[in-house]
Kinemage of the C-alpha trace (Angstrom):
@kinemage 1
@onewidth
@group {chain A} dominant
@subgroup {mainchain}
@vectorlist {calphas} color= white
{ca met a 1} P -10.320 0.610 -13.192
{ca lys a 2} L -12.097 -2.668 -12.506
{ca lys a 3} L -10.447 -5.227 -14.735
{ca ile a 4} L -10.349 -9.003 -14.585
{ca cys a 5} L -7.270 -10.461 -12.940
{ca phe a 6} L -5.833 -12.359 -15.918
{ca gly a 7} L -3.251 -14.259 -13.878
{ca phe a 8} L -5.981 -15.398 -11.512
{ca val a 9} L -8.282 -16.621 -14.302
{ca ile a 10} L -5.553 -18.292 -16.342
{ca leu a 11} L -4.323 -20.219 -13.322
{ca phe a 12} L -7.796 -21.571 -12.777
{ca leu a 13} L -8.251 -22.486 -16.416
{ca ile a 14} L -5.022 -24.463 -16.274
{ca leu a 15} L -5.716 -26.161 -12.980
{ca phe a 16} L -9.390 -26.902 -13.476
{ca cys a 17} L -9.813 -27.363 -17.221
{ca ser a 18} L -11.418 -30.735 -16.471
{ca phe a 19} L -14.586 -28.833 -15.600
{ca asn a 20} L -14.763 -27.692 -19.267
{ca leu a 21} L -15.697 -24.085 -18.489
{ca ala a 22} L -14.569 -21.877 -21.389
{ca ala a 23} L -14.124 -18.253 -20.309
{ca gln a 24} L -16.152 -16.855 -23.192
{ca thr a 25} L -19.246 -18.951 -22.390
{ca tyr a 26} L -19.638 -18.032 -18.750
{ca lys a 27} L -23.144 -16.927 -17.843
{ca ile a 28} L -23.932 -15.112 -14.632
{ca asp a 29} L -26.759 -17.506 -13.709
{ca ser a 30} L -24.559 -20.531 -14.387
{ca leu a 31} L -21.845 -19.129 -12.155
{ca lys a 32} L -24.347 -18.485 -9.380
{ca thr a 33} L -25.580 -22.084 -9.706
{ca ile a 34} L -22.026 -23.419 -9.524
{ca leu a 35} L -21.395 -21.250 -6.470
{ca lys a 36} L -24.411 -22.653 -4.641
{ca ser a 37} L -24.191 -26.313 -5.653
{ca asn a 38} L -20.496 -27.132 -6.044
{ca lys a 39} L -18.486 -28.287 -3.040
{ca his a 40} L -15.113 -27.836 -4.697
{ca asp a 41} L -13.544 -24.820 -2.920
{ca thr a 42} L -11.266 -23.804 -5.743
{ca leu a 43} L -14.134 -23.803 -8.239
{ca lys a 44} L -16.143 -21.668 -5.825
{ca leu a 45} L -13.185 -19.290 -5.668
{ca tyr a 46} L -13.064 -19.137 -9.457
{ca ser a 47} L -16.809 -18.476 -9.690
{ca leu a 48} L -16.649 -15.721 -7.075
{ca gly a 49} L -13.770 -14.105 -8.932
{ca leu a 50} L -15.724 -14.001 -12.197
{ca leu a 51} L -18.915 -12.825 -10.498
{ca ser a 52} L -17.041 -10.028 -8.738
{ca glu a 53} L -15.955 -8.892 -12.198
{ca asn a 54} L -19.001 -9.512 -14.370
{ca ala a 55} L -22.146 -9.446 -12.230
{ca pro a 56} L -24.527 -6.470 -12.680
{ca asp a 57} L -24.157 -3.270 -10.624
{ca gly a 58} L -25.284 -3.782 -7.074
{ca glu a 59} L -24.268 -7.462 -7.206
{ca trp a 60} L -20.581 -7.518 -8.147
{ca gln a 61} L -19.811 -5.389 -5.093
{ca glu a 62} L -21.374 -8.023 -2.808
{ca phe a 63} L -19.588 -10.841 -4.623
{ca ser a 64} L -16.320 -8.936 -4.101
{ca lys a 65} L -16.942 -8.854 -0.356
{ca glu a 66} L -17.801 -12.585 -0.393
{ca leu a 67} L -14.612 -13.282 -2.363
{ca ile a 68} L -12.557 -11.465 0.286
{ca arg a 69} L -14.208 -13.409 3.125
{ca phe a 70} L -13.936 -16.785 1.393
{ca ser a 71} L -10.298 -16.251 0.339
{ca glu a 72} L -9.227 -15.160 3.825
{ca glu a 73} L -10.944 -18.166 5.393
{ca lys a 74} L -9.340 -20.709 3.035
{ca ser a 75} L -5.868 -19.127 2.957
{ca val a 76} L -5.098 -20.212 6.526
{ca lys a 77} L -5.761 -23.887 5.680
{ca val a 78} L -3.641 -24.401 2.567
{ca ile a 79} L -0.057 -24.097 1.365
{ca gly a 80} L 1.840 -23.971 -1.918
{ca arg a 81} L -0.057 -23.473 -5.153
{ca glu a 82} L -3.479 -23.407 -3.497
{ca leu a 83} L -2.331 -20.666 -1.114
{ca phe a 84} L -1.160 -18.665 -4.125
{ca leu a 85} L -4.624 -18.987 -5.711
{ca tyr a 86} L -6.516 -17.952 -2.601
{ca arg a 87} L -4.189 -15.012 -2.010
{ca ser a 88} L -4.721 -13.950 -5.642
{ca gly a 89} L -8.473 -14.158 -5.111
{ca his a 90} L -8.193 -12.116 -1.916
{ca ala a 91} L -6.282 -9.388 -3.767
{ca leu a 92} L -8.868 -9.369 -6.571
{ca gly a 93} L -11.742 -9.021 -4.106
{ca leu a 94} L -10.034 -6.109 -2.346
{ca his a 95} L -9.265 -4.430 -5.662
{ca asn a 96} L -12.869 -4.628 -6.842
{ca leu a 97} L -14.217 -3.480 -3.475
{ca ala a 98} L -11.921 -0.443 -3.646
{ca tyr a 99} L -13.119 0.223 -7.167
{ca ser a 100} L -16.736 0.256 -5.978
{ca leu a 101} L -15.773 3.128 -3.658
{ca phe a 102} L -13.861 4.840 -6.471
{ca glu a 103} L -16.981 4.760 -8.667
{ca val a 104} L -19.020 6.738 -6.130
{ca gly a 105} L -16.232 9.279 -5.601
{ca asp a 106} L -15.094 8.002 -2.182
{ca tyr a 107} L -11.429 8.230 -3.138
{ca glu a 108} L -10.020 8.621 0.365
{ca asn a 109} L -11.511 5.314 1.534
{ca ala a 110} L -10.747 3.566 -1.758
{ca ile a 111} L -6.980 4.246 -1.549
{ca pro a 112} L -6.161 2.149 1.574
{ca ile a 113} L -8.126 -0.831 0.197
{ca phe a 114} L -6.348 -0.555 -3.162
{ca glu a 115} L -3.086 -0.499 -1.181
{ca gln a 116} L -4.032 -3.703 0.695
{ca ser a 117} L -4.618 -5.415 -2.651
{ca leu a 118} L -1.358 -4.005 -3.991
{ca lys a 119} L 0.592 -5.369 -1.016
{ca ile a 120} L -0.615 -8.928 -1.720
{ca arg a 121} L 0.084 -8.618 -5.436
{ca leu a 122} L 3.620 -7.403 -4.733
{ca glu a 123} L 4.172 -10.430 -2.477
{ca leu a 124} L 2.879 -12.776 -5.208
{ca lys a 125} L 4.814 -10.897 -7.957
{ca leu a 126} L 1.707 -10.492 -10.153
{ca asp a 127} L 3.205 -7.808 -12.392
{ca val a 128} L 0.129 -7.034 -14.530
{ca glu a 129} L -2.098 -6.725 -11.467
{ca ile a 130} L 0.538 -4.604 -9.686
{ca gly a 131} L 0.469 -2.167 -12.596
{ca leu a 132} L -3.343 -1.980 -12.455
{ca ser a 133} L -3.281 -1.369 -8.694
{ca tyr a 134} L -0.845 1.517 -9.051
{ca phe a 135} L -2.960 2.844 -11.938
{ca asn a 136} L -6.131 2.923 -9.846
{ca ile a 137} L -4.382 4.440 -6.827
{ca ala a 138} L -3.011 7.121 -9.158
{ca asn a 139} L -6.547 7.714 -10.484
{ca cys a 140} L -7.784 8.323 -6.944
{ca tyr a 141} L -5.087 10.902 -6.244
{ca asp a 142} L -5.718 12.387 -9.687
{ca lys a 143} L -9.418 12.841 -8.931
{ca met a 144} L -8.474 14.440 -5.602
{ca lys a 145} L -6.137 16.757 -7.596
{ca asn a 146} L -3.132 15.619 -5.578
{ca asn a 147} L -0.955 16.003 -8.663
{ca val a 148} L 2.414 15.173 -7.108
{ca thr a 149} L 1.321 11.860 -5.587
{ca ala a 150} L -0.783 10.996 -8.640
{ca leu a 151} L 2.243 11.445 -10.918
{ca lys a 152} L 4.378 9.281 -8.626
{ca met a 153} L 1.793 6.475 -8.763
{ca tyr a 154} L 1.378 6.786 -12.533
{ca val a 155} L 5.140 6.446 -12.995
{ca leu a 156} L 5.117 3.214 -10.942
{ca ala a 157} L 2.086 1.965 -12.879
{ca leu a 158} L 3.794 2.743 -16.183
{ca glu a 159} L 6.871 0.746 -15.148
{ca tyr a 160} L 4.847 -2.440 -14.661
{ca leu a 161} L 2.360 -1.901 -17.508
{ca thr a 162} L 5.052 -1.394 -20.152
{ca lys a 163} L 7.064 -4.325 -18.775
{ca thr a 164} L 4.054 -6.639 -18.998
{ca asn a 165} L 2.869 -5.311 -22.369
{ca glu a 166} L -0.511 -3.918 -21.281
{ca pro a 167} L -0.969 -1.332 -24.062
{ca thr a 168} L -4.531 -0.246 -23.198
{ca phe a 169} L -3.709 0.827 -19.666
{ca thr a 170} L -0.282 2.079 -20.718
{ca ala a 171} L -1.946 4.522 -23.124
{ca gly a 172} L -4.434 5.617 -20.461
{ca cys a 173} L -1.639 6.091 -17.952
{ca met a 174} L 0.359 8.278 -20.338
{ca asn a 175} L -2.727 10.313 -21.243
{ca asn a 176} L -3.523 10.990 -17.583
{ca met a 177} L 0.084 11.960 -16.885
{ca ala a 178} L -0.078 14.401 -19.796
{ca val a 179} L -3.225 16.017 -18.338
{ca ile a 180} L -1.482 16.499 -14.992
{ca tyr a 181} L 1.630 17.962 -16.597
{ca ser a 182} L -0.616 20.329 -18.551
{ca asn a 183} L -2.436 21.428 -15.380
{ca met a 184} L 0.914 21.994 -13.686
{ca gly a 185} L 2.058 24.177 -16.580
{ca asn a 186} L 4.687 21.772 -17.906
{ca ile a 187} L 3.589 21.973 -21.548
{ca ser a 188} L 6.589 20.202 -23.075
{ca lys a 189} L 6.081 17.166 -20.790
{ca ala a 190} L 2.358 17.175 -21.499
{ca ile a 191} L 2.964 17.082 -25.245
{ca glu a 192} L 5.562 14.324 -24.854
{ca tyr a 193} L 3.123 12.041 -23.021
{ca tyr a 194} L 0.200 12.854 -25.304
{ca glu a 195} L 2.351 11.842 -28.269
{ca arg a 196} L 3.360 8.579 -26.601
{ca ser a 197} L -0.247 7.855 -25.628
{ca leu a 198} L -1.460 8.554 -29.169
{ca lys a 199} L 1.021 6.041 -30.610
{ca tyr a 200} L -0.308 3.306 -28.319
{ca glu a 201} L -3.945 4.171 -29.080
{ca glu a 202} L -3.345 4.099 -32.837
{ca ala a 203} L -1.445 0.815 -32.591
{ca leu a 204} L -4.413 -0.639 -30.679
{ca gly a 205} L -6.957 0.849 -33.060
{ca asn a 206} L -8.685 2.309 -29.991
{ca lys a 207} L -10.750 5.054 -31.613
{ca ile a 208} L -12.238 6.375 -28.373
{ca gly a 209} L -8.750 6.643 -26.882
{ca ile a 210} L -7.545 8.419 -30.036
{ca ser a 211} L -10.526 10.785 -29.790
{ca ser a 212} L -9.740 11.621 -26.160
{ca thr a 213} L -6.057 12.238 -26.825
{ca leu a 214} L -6.722 14.413 -29.873
{ca gly a 215} L -9.172 16.451 -27.798
{ca asn a 216} L -6.608 16.996 -25.065
{ca ile a 217} L -3.984 18.019 -27.612
{ca gly a 218} L -6.465 20.491 -29.099
{ca leu a 219} L -7.002 22.107 -25.694
{ca ile a 220} L -3.253 22.521 -25.251
{ca tyr a 221} L -3.074 24.357 -28.576
{ca gln a 222} L -5.951 26.601 -27.502
{ca glu a 223} L -4.145 27.451 -24.261
{ca gln a 224} L -1.139 28.370 -26.393
{ca gly a 225} L -3.297 30.690 -28.501
{ca glu a 226} L -3.292 28.434 -31.595
{ca thr a 227} L -7.070 28.429 -32.171
{ca glu a 228} L -7.068 27.173 -35.746
{ca thr a 229} L -4.888 24.185 -34.894
{ca ala a 230} L -6.938 23.566 -31.750
{ca leu a 231} L -10.198 23.427 -33.732
{ca lys a 232} L -8.662 21.007 -36.239
{ca tyr a 233} L -7.820 18.543 -33.465
{ca leu a 234} L -11.084 19.025 -31.568
{ca lys a 235} L -13.267 18.501 -34.646
{ca lys a 236} L -11.326 15.394 -35.572
{ca ser a 237} L -11.805 14.168 -31.983
{ca leu a 238} L -15.579 14.829 -32.043
{ca lys a 239} L -16.006 13.153 -35.439
{ca ile a 240} L -14.476 9.929 -34.111
{ca ala a 241} L -16.769 10.054 -31.045
{ca leu a 242} L -19.850 10.616 -33.232
{ca asp a 243} L -18.850 7.816 -35.614
{ca met a 244} L -18.435 5.487 -32.651
{ca lys a 245} L -21.698 6.750 -31.075
{ca asp a 246} L -19.921 6.979 -27.737
{ca ser a 247} L -22.092 9.316 -25.649
{ca ser a 248} L -19.473 10.041 -22.980
{ca ala a 249} L -16.884 10.994 -25.602
{ca ile a 250} L -19.463 13.118 -27.436
{ca val a 251} L -20.200 15.020 -24.202
{ca ile a 252} L -16.513 15.844 -23.864
{ca gly a 253} L -16.197 16.713 -27.559
{ca tyr a 254} L -19.084 19.209 -27.478
{ca asn a 255} L -17.729 20.722 -24.265
{ca asn a 256} L -14.272 21.189 -25.726
{ca leu a 257} L -15.610 22.936 -28.827
{ca gly a 258} L -17.817 25.165 -26.670
{ca tyr a 259} L -14.752 26.144 -24.656
{ca val a 260} L -12.744 27.127 -27.753
{ca phe a 261} L -15.623 29.163 -29.229
{ca lys a 262} L -16.104 30.893 -25.857
{ca lys a 263} L -12.370 31.734 -25.676
{ca asn a 264} L -12.694 33.341 -29.105
{ca ser a 265} L -15.852 35.312 -28.151
{ca asn a 266} L -18.130 33.265 -30.416
{ca tyr a 267} L -20.723 33.011 -27.656
{ca glu a 268} L -23.619 31.795 -29.793
{ca asp a 269} L -21.772 28.701 -31.004
{ca ala a 270} L -20.251 28.182 -27.564
{ca leu a 271} L -23.692 28.080 -25.910
{ca leu a 272} L -24.984 25.755 -28.627
{ca tyr a 273} L -22.248 23.179 -27.983
{ca tyr a 274} L -22.433 23.537 -24.200
{ca asn a 275} L -26.185 22.868 -24.222
{ca lys a 276} L -25.683 19.805 -26.438
{ca ser a 277} L -23.115 18.517 -23.989
{ca leu a 278} L -25.291 19.224 -20.931
{ca glu a 279} L -28.315 17.478 -22.434
{ca ile a 280} L -26.412 14.225 -23.023
{ca ala a 281} L -24.593 14.404 -19.664
{ca lys a 282} L -27.897 14.771 -17.781
{ca arg a 283} L -29.430 11.894 -19.727
{ca leu a 284} L -26.462 9.690 -18.819
{ca lys a 285} L -26.332 11.076 -15.237
{ca ile a 286} L -22.595 11.765 -15.482
{ca lys a 287} L -22.121 14.033 -12.468
{ca glu a 288} L -18.641 15.206 -13.327
{ca ser a 289} L -19.652 16.218 -16.861
{ca ile a 290} L -22.845 17.897 -15.640
{ca ala a 291} L -20.907 19.954 -13.091
{ca gly a 292} L -18.212 20.861 -15.613
{ca thr a 293} L -20.673 21.962 -18.269
{ca leu a 294} L -22.754 24.004 -15.794
{ca asn a 295} L -19.565 25.777 -14.757
{ca asn a 296} L -18.649 26.441 -18.388
{ca ile a 297} L -22.082 27.893 -19.156
{ca gly a 298} L -21.750 30.054 -16.018
{ca val a 299} L -18.472 31.493 -17.313
{ca leu a 300} L -20.064 32.059 -20.700
{ca met a 301} L -22.888 33.994 -19.025
{ca ile a 302} L -20.284 36.191 -17.288
{ca asn a 303} L -18.810 37.027 -20.663
{ca met a 304} L -22.303 37.789 -21.968
{ca gln a 305} L -22.914 40.090 -18.946
{ca glu a 306} L -25.725 37.812 -17.685
{ca his a 307} L -24.461 37.827 -14.086
{ca asp a 308} L -27.578 36.496 -12.300
{ca lys a 309} L -27.807 33.577 -14.718
{ca ala a 310} L -24.087 33.021 -14.312
{ca leu a 311} L -24.368 32.757 -10.509
{ca asp a 312} L -27.265 30.317 -10.874
{ca tyr a 313} L -25.262 27.983 -13.147
{ca leu a 314} L -22.141 28.276 -10.972
{ca asn a 315} L -24.051 27.493 -7.775
{ca gln a 316} L -25.560 24.397 -9.425
{ca ser a 317} L -22.067 23.272 -10.422
{ca leu a 318} L -20.621 24.033 -6.966
{ca lys a 319} L -23.300 21.951 -5.238
{ca ile a 320} L -22.496 18.867 -7.352
{ca arg a 321} L -18.747 19.313 -6.898
{ca glu a 322} L -19.094 19.615 -3.125
{ca glu a 323} L -21.088 16.353 -3.157
{ca met a 324} L -18.238 14.748 -5.124
{ca asn a 325} L -15.528 16.331 -2.913
{ca asp a 326} L -13.939 17.617 -6.123
{ca arg a 327} L -11.539 20.208 -4.691
{ca asn a 328} L -10.311 21.438 -8.050
{ca gly a 329} L -13.889 21.860 -9.295
{ca ile a 330} L -14.886 23.650 -6.089
{ca ala a 331} L -11.961 26.063 -6.486
{ca val a 332} L -12.791 26.733 -10.141
{ca cys a 333} L -16.449 27.514 -9.318
{ca lys a 334} L -15.534 29.853 -6.452
{ca asn a 335} L -12.981 31.690 -8.559
{ca asn a 336} L -15.585 32.206 -11.286
{ca met a 337} L -18.160 33.415 -8.752
{ca gly a 338} L -15.535 35.838 -7.485
{ca lys a 339} L -15.287 37.345 -10.976
{ca ile a 340} L -18.981 38.321 -10.783
{ca tyr a 341} L -18.576 39.901 -7.365
{ca leu a 342} L -15.486 41.701 -8.615
{ca lys a 343} L -17.555 43.293 -11.377
{ca arg a 344} L -20.062 44.320 -8.720
{ca arg a 345} L -17.191 45.696 -6.580
{ca glu a 346} L -18.075 43.405 -3.677
{ca phe a 347} L -14.405 43.050 -2.808
{ca asn a 348} L -14.742 41.240 0.526
{ca lys a 349} L -16.722 38.416 -1.099
{ca val a 350} L -14.049 38.148 -3.785
{ca ile a 351} L -11.265 38.001 -1.175
{ca asn a 352} L -13.056 35.335 0.889
{ca leu a 353} L -13.754 33.152 -2.119
{ca asn a 354} L -10.292 33.444 -3.663
{ca ser a 355} L -8.445 32.963 -0.373
{ca glu a 356} L -10.072 29.511 -0.344
{ca val a 357} L -9.102 29.006 -3.993
{ca leu a 358} L -5.494 29.944 -3.205
{ca glu a 359} L -5.415 27.464 -0.325
{ca ile a 360} L -6.786 24.625 -2.504
{ca gly a 361} L -4.421 25.490 -5.379
{ca arg a 362} L -1.396 25.229 -3.085
{ca ala a 363} L -2.658 21.972 -1.570
{ca ile a 364} L -3.185 20.234 -4.895
{ca his a 365} L -0.336 21.961 -6.795
{ca val a 366} L -2.347 23.529 -9.627
{ca pro a 367} L -0.609 26.718 -10.892
{ca leu a 368} L -3.658 27.720 -12.973
{ca leu a 369} L -5.773 28.066 -9.807
{ca leu a 370} L -3.002 30.036 -8.111
{ca arg a 371} L -2.715 32.359 -11.104
{ca asn a 372} L -6.454 33.039 -11.345
{ca ala a 373} L -6.953 33.462 -7.594
{ca ser a 374} L -3.940 35.780 -7.287
{ca phe a 375} L -5.221 38.036 -10.061
{ca ser a 376} L -8.678 38.294 -8.469
{ca leu a 377} L -7.086 39.092 -5.092
{ca tyr a 378} L -4.855 41.713 -6.717
{ca glu a 379} L -7.882 43.426 -8.294
{ca ser a 380} L -9.831 43.283 -5.004
{ca tyr a 381} L -7.042 44.640 -2.784
{ca lys a 382} L -6.327 47.378 -5.315
{ca gly a 383} L -10.054 48.248 -5.335
{ca lys a 384} L -10.009 48.506 -1.545
{ca gly a 385} L -6.851 50.643 -1.598
{ca asp a 386} L -4.702 48.005 0.165
{ca phe a 387} L -1.766 48.392 -2.216
{ca lys a 388} L 0.712 46.340 -0.147
{ca lys a 389} L -1.450 43.205 -0.363
{ca ala a 390} L -2.293 44.050 -3.949
{ca ala a 391} L 1.439 44.114 -4.815
{ca asp a 392} L 2.009 40.753 -3.084
{ca ala a 393} L -0.927 39.199 -4.937
{ca tyr a 394} L 0.267 40.611 -8.251
{ca glu a 395} L 3.764 39.193 -7.707
{ca thr a 396} L 2.260 35.725 -7.141
{ca tyr a 397} L 0.106 36.189 -10.243
{ca ile a 398} L 3.140 36.984 -12.431
{ca lys a 399} L 5.103 34.004 -11.104
{ca met a 400} L 2.228 31.609 -11.771
{ca lys a 401} L 1.550 33.114 -15.187
{ca asp a 402} L 5.188 32.687 -16.186
{ca ser a 403} L 5.238 29.083 -14.941
{ca ile a 404} L 2.209 28.253 -17.079
{ca gln a 405} L 2.920 30.125 -20.300
{ca asn a 406} L 6.222 31.888 -20.660
{ca glu a 407} L 7.463 32.724 -24.128
{ca gly a 408} L 10.096 29.989 -24.072
{ca thr a 409} L 7.556 27.321 -23.208
{ca arg a 410} L 5.193 28.595 -25.871
{ca lys a 411} L 7.845 28.579 -28.573
{ca ala a 412} L 9.034 25.118 -27.556
{ca ser a 413} L 5.526 23.675 -27.684
{ca ile a 414} L 4.574 25.295 -30.978
{ca lys a 415} L 7.934 24.440 -32.544
{ca ser a 416} L 7.388 20.841 -31.487
{ca gln a 417} L 4.109 20.758 -33.480
{ca leu a 418} L 3.632 17.361 -31.995
{ca asn a 419} L 6.551 15.546 -33.601
{ca tyr a 420} L 4.524 12.406 -34.098
{ca glu a 421} L 1.886 14.187 -36.198
{ca tyr a 422} L 4.606 16.102 -38.023
{ca glu a 423} L 6.328 12.855 -38.978
{ca lys a 424} L 3.052 11.642 -40.486
{ca gln a 425} L 2.233 14.841 -42.429
{ca ala a 426} L 5.552 16.622 -43.073
{ca ala a 427} L 5.497 15.869 -46.828
{ca ala a 428} L 1.901 17.029 -47.383
{ca asp a 429} L 3.053 20.115 -49.357
{ca ser a 430} L 5.201 18.065 -51.689
{ca val a 431} L 3.296 14.928 -52.591
{ca ala a 432} L 5.179 14.235 -55.784
{ca his a 433} L 8.492 14.576 -54.010
{ca ala a 434} L 7.249 12.351 -51.215
{ca lys a 435} L 6.109 9.661 -53.664
{ca glu a 436} L 9.373 9.850 -55.573
{ca ser a 437} L 11.330 9.605 -52.355
{ca glu a 438} L 9.130 6.774 -51.217
{ca val a 439} L 9.776 4.837 -54.459
{ca lys a 440} L 13.498 5.506 -54.273
{ca asn a 441} L 13.620 4.564 -50.646
{ca ala a 442} L 11.658 1.421 -51.392
{ca glu a 443} L 14.028 0.519 -54.228
{ca leu a 444} L 17.066 1.261 -52.089
{ca ala a 445} L 15.575 -0.723 -49.247
{ca lys a 446} L 14.856 -3.596 -51.648
{ca gln a 447} L 18.385 -3.483 -53.096
{ca ser a 448} L 19.835 -3.269 -49.628
{ca ala a 449} L 17.720 -6.213 -48.542
{ca glu a 450} L 18.771 -8.222 -51.615
{ca ile a 451} L 22.467 -7.412 -51.076
{ca lys a 452} L 22.136 -8.277 -47.451
{ca ala a 453} L 20.359 -11.532 -48.338
{ca lys a 454} L 23.084 -12.444 -50.862
{ca lys a 455} L 25.770 -11.662 -48.342
{ca asn a 456} L 24.005 -13.786 -45.802
{ca gln a 457} L 23.765 -16.605 -48.344
{ca gln a 458} L 27.478 -16.262 -49.120
{ca tyr a 459} L 28.337 -16.237 -45.461
{ca ala a 460} L 26.168 -19.300 -44.964
{ca leu a 461} L 27.789 -21.061 -47.957
{ca phe a 462} L 31.321 -20.227 -46.832
{ca gly a 463} L 30.452 -21.212 -43.327
{ca gly a 464} L 29.022 -24.509 -44.572
{ca leu a 465} L 32.097 -25.168 -46.719
{ca ala a 466} L 34.361 -24.359 -43.808
{ca leu a 467} L 32.479 -26.814 -41.646
{ca val a 468} L 32.712 -29.472 -44.398
{ca met a 469} L 36.464 -28.869 -44.755
{ca ile a 470} L 36.960 -29.066 -41.015
{ca phe a 471} L 34.949 -32.262 -40.879
{ca ala a 472} L 36.816 -33.697 -43.871
{ca gly a 473} L 40.148 -32.822 -42.262
{ca phe a 474} L 39.044 -34.462 -39.077
{ca met a 475} L 37.930 -37.616 -40.915
{ca tyr a 476} L 41.185 -37.740 -42.959
{ca asn a 477} L 43.194 -37.397 -39.780
{ca arg a 478} L 41.220 -40.215 -38.186
{ca phe a 479} L 41.751 -42.311 -41.346
{ca lys a 480} L 45.512 -41.746 -41.267
{ca ile a 481} L 45.676 -42.662 -37.587
{ca thr a 482} L 43.617 -45.802 -38.244
{ca gln a 483} L 45.860 -46.796 -41.172
{ca lys a 484} L 48.955 -46.287 -39.070
{ca gln a 485} L 47.498 -48.336 -36.239
{ca lys a 486} L 46.514 -51.079 -38.711
{ca leu a 487} L 50.066 -51.159 -40.142
{ca ile a 488} L 51.556 -51.448 -36.669
{ca ile a 489} L 49.183 -54.296 -35.811
{ca glu a 490} L 49.966 -56.160 -39.045
{ca thr a 491} L 53.739 -55.695 -38.519
{ca gln a 492} L 53.440 -56.970 -34.987
{ca lys a 493} L 51.409 -59.918 -36.223
{ca glu a 494} L 54.058 -60.828 -38.814
{ca leu a 495} L 56.743 -60.511 -36.147
{ca val a 496} L 54.829 -62.882 -33.918
{ca glu a 497} L 54.476 -65.374 -36.780
{ca val a 498} L 58.242 -65.244 -37.454
{ca gln a 499} L 59.030 -65.692 -33.788
{ca lys a 500} L 56.564 -68.557 -33.660
{ca lys a 501} L 58.332 -70.285 -36.568
{ca ile a 502} L 61.734 -69.751 -34.937
{ca val a 503} L 60.466 -71.265 -31.710
{ca glu a 504} L 58.989 -74.219 -33.581
{ca glu a 505} L 62.303 -74.815 -35.436
{ca lys a 506} L 64.241 -74.578 -32.185
{ca gln a 507} L 61.836 -77.028 -30.595
{ca lys a 508} L 62.324 -79.430 -33.490
{ca glu a 509} L 66.128 -79.160 -33.260
{ca ile a 510} L 66.024 -79.817 -29.529
{ca ile a 511} L 63.775 -82.839 -29.964
{ca asp a 512} L 65.986 -84.199 -32.760
{ca ser a 513} L 69.100 -83.754 -30.584
{ca ile a 514} L 67.437 -85.546 -27.716
{ca thr a 515} L 66.379 -88.404 -29.994
{ca tyr a 516} L 69.891 -88.653 -31.464
{ca ala a 517} L 71.447 -88.755 -27.995
{ca gln a 518} L 69.076 -91.496 -26.941
{ca arg a 519} L 70.129 -93.548 -29.980
{ca ile a 520} L 73.848 -93.144 -29.131
{ca gln a 521} L 73.220 -94.152 -25.552
{ca lys a 522} L 71.251 -97.198 -26.609
{ca ala a 523} L 74.050 -98.213 -29.006
{ca gln a 524} L 76.748 -98.090 -26.277
{ca leu a 525} L 74.815 -99.953 -23.561
{ca pro a 526} L 74.541 -103.898 -23.636
{ca asn a 527} L 71.160 -105.293 -24.298
{ca asp a 528} L 69.036 -107.056 -21.686
{ca asn a 529} L 69.796 -110.647 -22.917
{ca phe a 530} L 73.460 -110.016 -22.755
{ca ile a 531} L 73.253 -108.761 -19.205
{ca ala a 532} L 71.021 -111.648 -18.064
{ca lys a 533} L 73.262 -114.272 -19.620
{ca asn a 534} L 76.378 -112.855 -17.922
{ca leu a 535} L 74.672 -112.611 -14.561
{ca lys a 536} L 73.654 -116.241 -14.818
{ca arg a 537} L 77.221 -117.332 -15.709
{ca leu a 538} L 78.688 -115.458 -12.787
{ca asn a 539} L 76.278 -116.942 -10.338
{ca ser a 540} L 77.029 -120.528 -11.358
């Protein structure tokens, strides 16, 4: 599916917001003008990316090719963040080009181009875009009825889409997987994925998606022989489509109802709904729906014994399906044509047609085709008297029939009753009990919530008190240490003062002793006059 590369756009909005281009106000003409007049390469890249997504049919395809060319040219000249942007643009261009081929039914050529885009996105680790690439590759294989490869691709797509929270494509992926499982006869898996898809669609409020899923569920119930339940789902599906005025969904809705009425031999109503579907499909030129409805009317004509009309409708359908290379559709048409020739006892025509159907059924792994073709071959070989080949064909028919609808599978699917719907409606027969239970549950839930809240408050209070106590203990400990240190300092200070006083007293005593000694010495020694007088006397 062609979808804008969100990572690509967001990166440009971040990097080039100075250009003041809000995504919601982009106009095609403005983008074309920017593309022609602006010399800024990255803005050109941005414009090409948006034009490849939003330009009208016939133009966006050309812009996609230009985006590829421009991105390739610029990628060789840059590094770092710019290289990342150009590589993202290159991947987007390839993706959209592949989608243009997908739209016209050229699935084989679309796949390798999708894969080129995927390779770049894997290198750049663009998870959302990787999921979309796998999704579109899966769609191609799905359209080609290569069920095994399609499932493998859908599983890879689902891994990335759920991881990146892309609910729209996740729902579509699950729905498509359910269709494949249904075609392969794995009813329990089909129901599982329809349920999962329905949950996503309802969460999104996607009414068209809900309509499609309900329709598919209805068809499963019809295949299981639960007509009343099937009609309930199909009518609900059609009502949503009509309310939404979605023509494509209405086409499918009318077709589905026609199929159920035909299966239950209500041919008048079946033809009415088929013709309504065909009218809208032709007006919209939806080839796949036109071919499908023509085939369905052809089968209806067989049941009504209008064999010439039936062949006319079936040949019209076959021509369209051959143009589309729809192998499953081709096989279905040829098997239905074989039923007419079988009634006419033209056994060789039946064998030729259904040998081709058998070959296609094996190639695309569709048990329903194998079952129908084997039964037609069994009837033809038996009619010709070739009982050995008839026995072989009948053995294949039984195996395929059992793989599609054995009693165990049927019981499992009916017992399931679509658990999701059952969970929503299980109390419908006991409304009063349900309301009472709901009130009680609400009260219990409220009480539980209140108790839990009180406990949380208590835990918070105790935790807060514990923290306060720890902090207080820590502060008290620090206080005690500080007090002790202060006491030691004061004691040491007093000791110093005492020692200072002792030293000062000792100093004073020493000085006094020295002074006293000097006095004694001075008292014992003669004075200067005495010495001078005696020296003078001696000299005379």
